[in-house]
All heavy atoms as an XYZ file, in Angstrom:
677
protein
N     -21.317    -48.123    -11.576
C     -20.710    -47.495    -12.762
C     -19.247    -47.140    -12.542
O     -18.436    -47.545    -13.442
C     -21.480    -46.252    -12.946
C     -20.876    -45.462    -14.307
S     -22.041    -44.304    -14.926
C     -21.158    -43.699    -16.217
N     -18.835    -46.726    -11.261
C     -17.394    -46.501    -11.024
C     -16.615    -47.854    -11.132
O     -15.455    -47.740    -11.601
C     -17.253    -45.867     -9.631
N     -17.221    -48.866    -10.669
C     -16.563    -50.138    -10.685
C     -16.328    -50.593    -12.188
O     -15.230    -51.149    -12.380
C     -17.417    -51.160    -10.027
N     -17.107    -50.353    -13.064
C     -16.941    -50.592    -14.408
C     -15.780    -49.782    -14.977
O     -14.938    -50.355    -15.827
C     -18.323    -50.390    -15.241
N     -15.650    -48.519    -14.627
C     -14.613    -47.701    -15.029
C     -13.294    -48.206    -14.555
O     -12.338    -48.248    -15.292
C     -14.874    -46.310    -14.715
C     -15.941    -45.475    -15.433
C     -16.141    -44.175    -14.861
C     -15.814    -45.356    -16.981
N     -13.223    -48.622    -13.359
C     -12.034    -49.115    -12.660
C     -11.599    -50.381    -13.368
O     -10.388    -50.602    -13.464
C     -12.203    -49.189    -11.185
C     -12.487    -47.976    -10.438
S     -10.907    -46.875    -10.613
C      -9.775    -47.656     -9.466
N     -12.515    -51.171    -13.742
C     -12.241    -52.495    -14.345
C     -11.550    -52.295    -15.707
O     -10.696    -53.048    -16.139
C     -13.541    -53.259    -14.550
C     -13.281    -54.670    -14.942
C     -14.598    -55.487    -15.067
N     -15.656    -54.940    -15.832
C     -16.794    -54.528    -15.355
N     -17.184    -54.874    -14.223
N     -17.757    -53.879    -16.274
N     -11.820    -51.131    -16.453
C     -11.252    -50.904    -17.798
C      -9.944    -50.276    -17.625
O      -9.186    -50.272    -18.636
C     -12.168    -50.026    -18.534
C     -13.576    -50.777    -18.868
O     -13.567    -51.987    -18.910
O     -14.498    -49.979    -19.062
N      -9.435    -49.826    -16.506
C      -8.069    -49.125    -16.375
C      -7.031    -50.278    -16.359
O      -7.191    -51.335    -15.741
C      -8.053    -48.414    -15.162
C      -9.087    -47.132    -15.103
C      -8.835    -46.439    -13.662
C      -8.631    -46.228    -16.200
N      -5.928    -50.092    -17.028
C      -4.842    -51.107    -17.004
C      -4.304    -51.099    -15.527
O      -4.240    -50.205    -14.904
C      -3.847    -50.524    -18.052
C      -4.091    -49.052    -18.183
C      -5.640    -48.903    -17.759
N      -3.778    -52.409    -15.288
C      -3.166    -52.577    -13.961
C      -1.723    -52.114    -13.748
O      -1.200    -51.858    -12.769
C      -3.343    -53.939    -13.540
C      -4.715    -54.506    -13.207
O      -5.503    -53.602    -12.948
O      -4.974    -55.658    -13.420
N      -1.027    -52.013    -14.952
C       0.369    -51.562    -15.027
C       0.572    -50.277    -15.716
O      -0.322    -49.770    -16.555
C       1.119    -52.692    -15.732
O       0.639    -52.805    -17.182
C       1.043    -54.048    -15.137
N       1.658    -49.695    -15.345
C       2.000    -48.426    -16.050
C       2.751    -48.775    -17.323
O       3.722    -49.601    -17.342
C       2.834    -47.469    -15.121
C       2.021    -47.058    -13.904
C       3.339    -46.351    -15.836
C       2.874    -46.337    -12.901
N       2.329    -48.071    -18.436
C       3.108    -48.504    -19.626
C       4.407    -47.704    -19.641
O       4.761    -46.761    -18.827
C       2.281    -47.832    -20.858
O       2.276    -46.417    -20.705
C       0.954    -48.527    -21.015
N       5.425    -48.089    -20.533
C       6.606    -47.386    -20.659
C       6.498    -45.871    -20.860
O       7.315    -45.171    -20.255
C       7.477    -48.027    -21.735
C       8.871    -47.585    -21.726
C       9.781    -48.323    -22.802
O       9.471    -49.576    -22.930
O      10.595    -47.698    -23.430
N       5.644    -45.477    -21.734
C       5.395    -44.013    -21.948
C       5.016    -43.296    -20.665
O       5.504    -42.179    -20.364
C       4.448    -43.806    -23.065
N       4.064    -43.963    -19.932
C       3.603    -43.260    -18.618
C       4.798    -43.253    -17.628
O       5.020    -42.344    -16.908
C       2.560    -44.079    -18.020
C       1.253    -44.067    -18.839
O       1.012    -42.996    -19.600
O       0.502    -45.004    -18.752
N       5.670    -44.275    -17.555
C       6.721    -44.277    -16.701
C       7.847    -43.217    -17.070
O       8.368    -42.618    -16.193
C       7.469    -45.726    -16.786
N       7.991    -42.980    -18.383
C       8.843    -41.874    -18.773
C       8.310    -40.540    -18.253
O       9.191    -39.724    -17.790
C       9.029    -41.852    -20.310
C       9.915    -42.936    -20.876
O      10.650    -43.583    -20.006
O       9.819    -43.188    -22.059
N       7.071    -40.361    -18.292
C       6.451    -39.102    -17.747
C       6.640    -39.008    -16.334
O       6.857    -37.896    -15.826
C       5.029    -38.864    -18.237
C       4.842    -38.744    -19.717
C       3.433    -38.609    -20.225
O       2.499    -38.339    -19.283
O       3.038    -38.755    -21.361
N       6.491    -40.064    -15.578
C       6.705    -40.091    -14.146
C       8.180    -39.803    -13.798
O       8.378    -39.043    -12.913
C       6.282    -41.395    -13.554
C       6.497    -41.516    -12.138
C       4.655    -41.627    -13.784
N       9.037    -40.362    -14.653
C      10.396    -40.119    -14.242
C      11.002    -38.741    -14.869
O      12.182    -38.541    -14.585
C      11.252    -41.352    -15.013
C      11.070    -42.504    -14.267
O      10.505    -42.615    -13.098
O      11.176    -43.611    -14.924
N      10.270    -37.975    -15.542
C      10.731    -36.725    -15.939
C      11.184    -35.867    -14.895
O      10.524    -35.652    -13.843
C       9.588    -35.967    -16.871
C      10.021    -34.579    -17.277
C      10.772    -34.474    -18.275
C       9.561    -33.517    -16.623
C      11.224    -33.253    -18.787
C      10.002    -32.233    -17.021
C      10.767    -32.048    -18.105
N      12.476    -35.402    -15.018
C      13.143    -34.508    -13.996
C      13.652    -33.299    -14.608
O      14.674    -33.346    -15.285
C      14.206    -35.333    -13.349
C      14.835    -34.554    -12.145
O      14.448    -33.360    -11.922
O      15.716    -35.164    -11.541
N      13.008    -32.113    -14.499
C      13.470    -30.869    -15.149
C      14.725    -30.416    -14.576
O      15.353    -29.459    -15.236
C      12.282    -29.921    -14.811
C      11.656    -30.396    -13.579
C      11.815    -31.974    -13.627
N      15.336    -30.964    -13.487
C      16.542    -30.510    -12.938
C      17.733    -31.147    -13.547
O      18.921    -30.797    -13.297
C      16.574    -30.685    -11.417
O      16.481    -32.044    -11.143
C      15.451    -29.894    -10.718
N      17.429    -32.226    -14.436
C      18.657    -32.918    -14.988
C      19.449    -32.030    -15.985
O      18.825    -31.138    -16.771
C      18.170    -34.094    -15.918
C      17.530    -35.232    -15.174
C      16.993    -36.372    -16.123
C      18.620    -35.959    -14.193
N      20.782    -32.075    -15.840
C      21.617    -31.270    -16.711
C      21.965    -31.978    -18.013
O      22.348    -31.382    -18.952
C      22.847    -30.789    -16.019
C      22.592    -29.869    -14.818
C      23.936    -29.678    -14.050
C      21.984    -28.596    -15.185
N      22.065    -33.229    -17.959
C      22.282    -34.091    -19.138
C      21.444    -35.261    -19.260
O      20.959    -35.833    -18.325
C      23.833    -34.511    -18.972
N      21.088    -35.581    -20.391
C      19.989    -36.650    -20.701
C      20.636    -37.871    -21.591
O      21.626    -37.645    -22.193
C      18.929    -35.999    -21.580
C      18.295    -34.849    -21.131
C      17.279    -34.213    -22.193
C      17.476    -35.142    -19.804
N      20.009    -39.068    -21.343
C      20.349    -40.095    -22.208
C      19.869    -39.708    -23.579
O      19.061    -38.940    -23.801
C      19.641    -41.395    -21.845
C      20.163    -41.952    -20.450
C      19.297    -43.100    -20.042
N      17.863    -42.757    -19.937
C      16.941    -43.501    -20.113
N      17.175    -44.882    -20.409
N      15.671    -43.091    -19.969
N      20.546    -40.274    -24.532
C      20.150    -40.013    -26.030
C      18.704    -40.211    -26.264
O      18.017    -39.295    -26.890
C      21.122    -40.806    -26.978
C      20.648    -40.611    -28.394
C      22.504    -40.543    -26.780
N      18.163    -41.272    -25.771
C      16.700    -41.563    -25.919
C      15.791    -40.469    -25.189
O      14.850    -40.006    -25.816
C      16.350    -42.978    -25.348
C      16.901    -44.160    -26.061
C      18.358    -44.351    -25.782
O      18.942    -43.746    -24.784
O      19.052    -45.174    -26.402
N      16.264    -39.992    -24.227
C      15.446    -38.938    -23.363
C      15.506    -37.542    -24.313
O      14.589    -36.995    -24.438
C      16.021    -38.610    -22.030
C      15.742    -39.705    -21.089
C      16.589    -39.598    -19.737
O      17.668    -39.032    -19.808
O      16.033    -40.032    -18.753
N      16.786    -37.320    -24.769
C      16.943    -36.082    -25.720
C      16.011    -36.242    -26.883
O      15.417    -35.257    -27.261
C      18.386    -35.895    -25.974
N      15.995    -37.391    -27.559
C      15.202    -37.539    -28.676
C      13.784    -37.400    -28.356
O      13.028    -36.746    -29.057
C      15.418    -39.049    -29.265
N      13.331    -37.872    -27.165
C      11.948    -37.691    -26.848
C      11.508    -36.258    -26.652
O      10.512    -35.868    -26.939
C      11.689    -38.573    -25.539
C      10.243    -38.599    -25.178
C       9.898    -39.604    -24.110
N       8.660    -39.188    -23.468
C       8.493    -38.569    -22.365
N       9.601    -37.988    -21.838
N       7.356    -38.294    -21.945
N      12.524    -35.491    -25.947
C      12.157    -34.026    -25.649
C      12.110    -33.296    -27.072
O      11.465    -32.275    -27.049
C      13.284    -33.503    -24.975
C      13.228    -33.892    -23.362
C      13.819    -33.058    -22.581
N      13.773    -33.383    -21.118
C      14.384    -32.788    -20.174
N      14.995    -31.656    -20.242
N      14.362    -33.243    -18.951
N      12.888    -33.654    -28.125
C      12.848    -33.120    -29.356
C      11.703    -33.627    -30.281
O      11.498    -33.102    -31.338
C      14.189    -33.107    -30.102
C      15.347    -32.343    -29.628
C      16.543    -32.665    -30.379
C      15.034    -30.833    -29.757
N      11.078    -34.625    -29.779
C       9.978    -35.331    -30.481
C      10.508    -35.910    -31.873
O       9.911    -35.778    -32.946
C       8.808    -34.478    -30.860
O       8.168    -33.979    -29.644
N      11.759    -36.495    -31.649
C      12.307    -37.143    -32.925
C      12.693    -38.552    -32.512
O      12.621    -38.893    -31.368
C      13.674    -36.458    -33.524
C      13.280    -35.031    -33.905
C      14.765    -36.490    -32.419
N      12.970    -39.368    -33.509
C      13.238    -40.727    -33.304
C      14.700    -40.937    -32.812
O      15.496    -40.050    -32.949
N      14.944    -42.126    -32.204
C      16.272    -42.437    -31.714
C      17.267    -42.274    -32.897
O      18.354    -41.776    -32.652
C      16.278    -43.728    -31.152
C      17.423    -44.205    -30.356
C      17.122    -45.510    -29.697
N      18.296    -46.238    -29.435
C      18.891    -47.133    -30.181
N      18.278    -47.478    -31.298
N      20.116    -47.649    -29.755
N      16.995    -42.817    -34.088
C      17.857    -42.830    -35.174
C      18.294    -41.416    -35.673
O      19.426    -41.099    -35.932
C      17.329    -43.552    -36.260
O      16.982    -44.995    -35.928
C      18.275    -43.777    -37.517
N      17.128    -40.574    -35.613
C      17.391    -39.184    -36.007
C      18.286    -38.494    -35.016
O      19.183    -37.694    -35.426
C      15.971    -38.489    -36.138
O      15.256    -39.093    -37.101
C      16.248    -36.964    -36.498
N      18.041    -38.778    -33.726
C      18.949    -38.150    -32.671
C      20.415    -38.573    -32.780
O      21.309    -37.796    -32.759
C      18.407    -38.611    -31.342
C      18.992    -37.811    -30.169
S      18.360    -36.026    -30.257
C      19.822    -35.335    -29.404
N      20.628    -39.932    -33.124
C      21.994    -40.280    -33.383
C      22.566    -39.701    -34.532
O      23.824    -39.374    -34.553
C      21.931    -41.840    -33.416
C      22.126    -42.480    -31.985
C      21.001    -43.114    -31.431
C      23.302    -42.419    -31.210
C      21.070    -43.648    -30.173
C      23.439    -43.025    -29.936
C      22.314    -43.679    -29.380
O      22.405    -44.174    -28.212
N      21.775    -39.434    -35.560
C      22.243    -38.797    -36.796
C      22.692    -37.318    -36.447
O      23.733    -36.832    -36.996
C      21.236    -38.765    -37.844
N      21.921    -36.595    -35.706
C      22.264    -35.300    -35.250
C      23.517    -35.250    -34.472
O      24.338    -34.374    -34.709
C      21.090    -34.627    -34.400
C      19.760    -34.324    -35.158
C      18.673    -34.041    -34.270
C      20.006    -33.227    -36.171
N      23.787    -36.238    -33.657
C      24.905    -36.284    -32.809
C      26.096    -36.722    -33.775
O      27.246    -35.989    -33.671
C      24.763    -37.390    -31.713
C      23.846    -36.933    -30.702
C      26.156    -37.741    -31.056
C      23.320    -38.002    -29.650
N      25.966    -37.624    -34.624
C      26.929    -38.074    -35.589
C      27.449    -36.922    -36.355
O      28.667    -36.783    -36.728
C      26.540    -39.126    -36.493
C      27.664    -39.705    -37.426
C      27.046    -40.650    -38.477
N      26.126    -39.824    -39.269
C      24.880    -40.154    -39.524
N      24.409    -41.285    -39.248
N      24.154    -39.428    -40.386
N      26.542    -36.104    -36.925
C      26.880    -35.133    -37.792
C      27.452    -33.781    -37.014
O      27.738    -32.795    -37.606
C      25.661    -34.555    -38.667
C      25.203    -35.670    -39.652
O      25.947    -36.626    -39.866
O      24.008    -35.644    -39.933
N      27.479    -33.853    -35.734
C      27.978    -32.739    -34.906
C      27.062    -31.611    -34.704
O      27.484    -30.529    -34.244
N      25.726    -31.920    -34.955
C      24.757    -30.774    -34.883
C      24.443    -30.622    -33.407
O      24.325    -29.492    -32.827
C      23.491    -31.133    -35.657
C      22.341    -30.214    -35.382
C      23.805    -31.264    -37.147
N      24.350    -31.653    -32.665
C      24.080    -31.627    -31.265
C      25.337    -32.340    -30.485
O      25.605    -33.530    -30.701
C      22.854    -32.406    -30.891
C      21.656    -31.592    -31.424
C      22.640    -32.485    -29.395
C      20.239    -32.235    -31.105
N      26.045    -31.581    -29.630
C      27.219    -32.061    -28.964
C      26.741    -33.065    -27.835
O      25.569    -32.841    -27.285
C      27.950    -30.887    -28.485
C      26.963    -29.852    -28.367
C      25.823    -30.104    -29.407
N      27.679    -33.879    -27.464
C      27.393    -34.807    -26.326
C      28.661    -34.852    -25.471
O      29.713    -34.264    -25.852
C      27.156    -36.143    -26.865
O      28.197    -36.766    -27.491
C      25.865    -36.357    -27.582
N      28.446    -35.429    -24.408
C      29.656    -35.495    -23.407
C      29.663    -37.098    -22.885
O      28.631    -37.614    -22.839
C      29.573    -34.656    -22.190
C      29.679    -33.165    -22.604
C      28.236    -34.853    -21.369
N      30.864    -37.484    -22.771
C      30.997    -38.791    -22.212
C      31.232    -38.577    -20.677
O      32.147    -37.813    -20.265
C      32.242    -39.521    -22.751
C      31.923    -40.022    -24.195
C      33.305    -40.642    -24.683
C      30.876    -41.118    -24.047
N      30.506    -39.300    -19.882
C      30.587    -39.461    -18.498
C      30.927    -40.911    -18.209
O      30.044    -41.705    -18.123
C      29.347    -38.985    -17.735
C      29.021    -37.496    -18.199
C      29.611    -39.043    -16.241
C      27.773    -36.991    -17.596
N      32.255    -41.169    -17.972
C      32.664    -42.561    -17.947
C      32.535    -43.283    -19.299
O      32.989    -42.640    -20.241
N      31.697    -44.261    -19.285
C      31.454    -44.816    -20.678
C      29.939    -44.486    -21.187
O      29.573    -44.979    -22.256
C      31.443    -46.408    -20.461
C      32.838    -46.938    -20.136
C      32.942    -48.281    -20.085
N      31.730    -49.173    -20.002
C      31.678    -50.375    -19.918
N      32.785    -51.227    -19.758
N      30.512    -50.985    -19.982
N      29.332    -43.440    -20.469
C      27.972    -43.182    -20.834
C      28.022    -41.958    -21.658
O      28.670    -40.917    -21.319
C      27.201    -42.946    -19.595
C      27.036    -44.149    -18.626
C      26.311    -43.710    -17.330
C      26.438    -45.322    -19.181
N      27.285    -41.942    -22.831
C      27.104    -40.653    -23.614
C      25.887    -40.018    -23.082
O      24.816    -40.451    -22.965
C      27.046    -41.074    -25.045
C      26.836    -39.916    -26.028
C      27.173    -40.245    -27.336
N      28.426    -40.800    -27.569
C      29.516    -40.170    -27.720
N      29.628    -38.823    -27.553
N      30.663    -40.802    -27.951
N      26.000    -38.769    -22.918
C      24.845    -37.884    -22.472
C      24.791    -36.548    -23.322
O      25.751    -36.087    -23.816
C      25.109    -37.447    -20.904
C      24.991    -38.523    -20.029
C      23.595    -39.285    -19.883
N      23.481    -40.176    -19.006
C      23.315    -41.530    -19.177
N      23.349    -41.922    -20.402
N      23.213    -42.389    -18.336
N      23.531    -36.159    -23.454
C      23.220    -34.916    -24.310
C      22.999    -33.811    -23.192
O      22.043    -33.834    -22.466
C      22.131    -35.146    -25.204
C      21.758    -33.826    -26.078
C      22.320    -36.339    -26.041
N      23.833    -32.768    -23.186
C      23.530    -31.678    -22.254
C      22.151    -31.004    -22.683
O      21.981    -30.721    -23.859
C      24.757    -30.729    -22.458
C      25.725    -31.488    -23.076
C      24.983    -32.537    -23.939
N      21.398    -30.693    -21.729
C      20.083    -29.950    -21.944
C      20.312    -28.658    -22.657
O      19.620    -28.351    -23.600
C      19.266    -29.836    -20.573
C      18.161    -28.981    -20.762
C      19.017    -31.136    -20.004
N      21.425    -28.033    -22.219
C      21.725    -26.749    -22.973
C      21.963    -26.952    -24.459
O      21.643    -26.039    -25.296
C      23.013    -26.140    -22.270
C      23.275    -24.706    -22.755
C      22.089    -23.779    -22.624
O      21.643    -23.694    -21.449
N      21.756    -23.015    -23.543
N      22.517    -28.170    -24.860
C      22.752    -28.395    -26.274
C      21.408    -28.523    -27.020
O      21.287    -28.008    -28.136
C      23.506    -29.675    -26.534
N      20.362    -29.053    -26.370
C      19.100    -29.098    -27.043
C      18.484    -27.723    -27.130
O      17.958    -27.451    -28.201
C      18.177    -30.059    -26.120
C      18.747    -31.535    -26.219
C      16.778    -30.082    -26.763
C      17.995    -32.486    -25.310
N      18.641    -26.935    -26.118
C      18.091    -25.607    -26.140
C      18.806    -24.766    -27.147
O      18.185    -24.004    -27.949
C      18.228    -24.923    -24.836
O      17.557    -25.679    -23.781
N      20.105    -24.913    -27.357
C      20.930    -24.194    -28.316
C      20.482    -24.709    -29.762
O      20.364    -23.798    -30.599
C      22.464    -24.327    -28.049
C      22.950    -23.769    -26.791
O      22.245    -22.940    -26.230
O      24.105    -24.136    -26.449
N      20.314    -25.926    -29.907
C      19.829    -26.388    -31.315
C      18.536    -25.770    -31.640
O      18.396    -25.338    -32.743
C      19.851    -27.995    -31.138
C      19.113    -28.569    -32.458
C      19.795    -28.620    -33.558
C      17.839    -29.068    -32.334
C      19.169    -29.180    -34.709
C      17.232    -29.642    -33.486
C      17.903    -29.705    -34.537
O      17.320    -30.275    -35.745
N      17.595    -25.821    -30.661
C      16.276    -25.326    -31.011
C      16.247    -23.703    -31.294
O      15.732    -23.289    -32.221
C      15.278    -25.580    -29.888
C      14.818    -27.087    -29.795
C      13.964    -27.116    -28.443
C      14.086    -27.436    -30.996
N      17.260    -23.053    -30.480
C      17.247    -21.691    -30.720
C      17.799    -21.364    -32.060
O      17.415    -20.445    -32.817
C      18.045    -21.002    -29.586
N      18.873    -22.075    -32.435
C      19.421    -22.007    -33.791
C      18.472    -22.208    -34.958
O      18.451    -21.607    -35.991
C      20.711    -22.905    -33.872
C      21.449    -22.620    -35.193
O      21.856    -21.426    -35.476
O      21.741    -23.653    -35.901
N      17.558    -23.208    -34.719
C      16.648    -23.638    -35.747
C      15.554    -22.562    -35.876
O      14.966    -22.412    -36.875
C      16.078    -24.982    -35.394
C      16.977    -26.242    -35.317
C      17.338    -26.634    -36.776
N      16.186    -27.087    -37.465
C      16.225    -27.431    -38.722
N      17.234    -27.426    -39.434
N      15.052    -27.816    -39.346
N      15.327    -21.853    -34.809
C      14.291    -20.835    -34.902
C      14.692    -19.574    -35.439
O      13.865    -18.714    -35.828
C      13.736    -20.566    -33.500
C      13.005    -21.912    -32.915
S      12.483    -21.825    -31.166
C      11.749    -20.253    -31.033
N      16.033    -19.326    -35.496
C      16.509    -18.042    -36.058
C      16.147    -18.078    -37.615
O      16.304    -19.010    -38.288
C      18.042    -18.039    -35.807
C      18.436    -17.462    -34.607
C      19.880    -17.137    -34.609
N      20.285    -17.292    -33.160
C      21.217    -18.302    -32.890
N      21.666    -19.144    -33.748
N      21.459    -18.504    -31.569
N      15.807    -16.809    -38.110
C      15.633    -16.813    -39.502
C      16.874    -16.971    -40.234
O      17.998    -16.659    -39.749
C      15.154    -15.307    -39.748
C      15.164    -14.645    -38.407
C      15.482    -15.641    -37.359
N      16.798    -17.639    -41.437
C      18.018    -17.933    -42.157
C      18.727    -16.694    -42.703
O      18.028    -15.934    -43.490
C      17.729    -18.887    -43.382
C      18.840    -19.517    -43.976
O      19.997    -19.100    -43.745
N      18.618    -20.387    -44.962
N      19.831    -16.361    -42.180
C      20.538    -15.147    -42.630
C      21.023    -15.176    -43.957
O      21.514    -14.195    -44.602
C      21.587    -14.795    -41.642
O      22.569    -15.872    -41.655
N      21.097    -16.407    -44.630
C      21.704    -16.648    -45.977
C      20.669    -16.169    -47.079
O      21.024    -15.923    -48.163
C      22.090    -17.970    -46.211
C      23.082    -18.439    -45.013
C      24.362    -18.831    -45.700
O      24.535    -18.853    -46.874
N      25.400    -19.148    -44.855
N      19.336    -16.106    -46.718
C      18.407    -15.831    -47.783
C      18.391    -14.249    -47.942
O      18.514    -13.465    -47.032
C      16.925    -16.275    -47.297
O      16.651    -15.643    -46.132
C      16.877    -17.787    -47.148
N      18.243    -13.882    -49.223
C      18.153    -12.522    -49.603
C      16.985    -12.200    -50.331
O      16.418    -13.013    -51.124
C      19.406    -12.059    -50.467
O      19.529    -12.865    -51.554
C      20.779    -12.211    -49.798
N      16.494    -10.985    -50.226
C      15.243    -10.571    -50.919
C      15.615    -10.324    -52.336
O      16.569     -9.795    -52.678
C      14.640     -9.312    -50.171
N      14.744    -10.809    -53.324
C      15.008    -10.664    -54.798
C      14.568     -9.248    -55.253
O      13.689     -8.632    -54.870
C      14.271    -11.726    -55.501
């Protein structure tokens, strides 16, 4: 029975599995794709947030990186109650 279970397992690690293995909580800046994954949004949405200035990035040489703190700040801002709404 164990042999049958082992036979059904894939021989290679999928890209999603590799991302989980490569997850490093000590990183201070992420690739845009990594930042999108942490926010559970698509790559296009992440680039739109960056383009609109909602999430700041830094250039390190020719590489664009998203500071982890920028993601935390974005989420904290989204969780705040909207101060513009007034009770009727």
